N, C-alpha and C positions, 0 to 999 in steps of 0.2 A: 597573876603570873602569866596566864594565857588569855588573850583578848579574842581568841577565835569564836566564831558562832558556828555551832554544830546543829544540824538538822534533826539529829536523834541521839539518844544515849549510846546507841550502838556505834554510830560513827565517832562519837567522842571517845568511847572505851577502845575502839580499834586504833584511833590515832594515838592514844596513850600506850597501847601495847607496842605499836610500831616505834614509838619514841623510846620506850624502855628497851626494846631489843637493840635499837641502834646504839644507845648509850652503853649497854653491856658489851656489845661487839667492839665498840671503840675502847672500852676499858680493858677487855682481854688483849686486844692488839697492843695497847699501850703498855701493859704489863709485860707482854711477851718481848717487845722491842726493848723495854727498859732492862729486862733481865739479860737479854743478849748483850746489850752494851755494857752492862755491869760486869758480865763474865769476860768480855773482850778486854776490858781495861783493868781487870783484877790482876794483881802481881802473882800469877801462878804460871806453871809451865804450860806450854802450848798443848801438849797432849791432854792434860787434865782440863784445861779450858774448852777444848773441843768436845771432850766427853760430856762436860757439864752443859755446854751449849746444846749438844744433840739431845740430851735428856730434857732440857727446858723446852726445846722445839717439839719433841715428842709429846710432852705434857700439854703444850699449847694446842697442838694439833688434836689431841685427845679431848680437850676442853671444847674446842671449836666443833668437833664432830658431835660431842654431846649436845651442845647448845643448838647446832643446826638440826639434830634429830628431834629435839624437843620442839623447835620451831615448826618443823614439818608436821609433827604430830598434832600440834595446836592448829595449824592451818588445815590439816585434813578434818579435824573435828569441826572447826569453823565452817568449812565447805560443806560437810555433811549436814550441819545445822541449817545452813542457808538453802541447801537442796531441799531439806524437809519442809522448811517454811514456804518455799516456792511451790512445792507440790501441794501443800495445804491450801495455798491461795488459788490454785487452778481449779 
């Protein structure tokens, strides 16, 4: 599937994490856009559609905030590990 050559297992796992994060982000965006379009074209009253659209957007933003906070936590941990390894090598 992947013909890339990595110089370390860490680089390979880093690339896999970044790829997974990008896939999940695009998936969430796709679901959010699909939900919005479905609500816009649904045969319901405008007020009800706007309310449901606002709820869907709030849910999408909440999921985005959660995903970004998890990514920040993971990056902070990775940075701390990197700093520790750097200090050990000094």
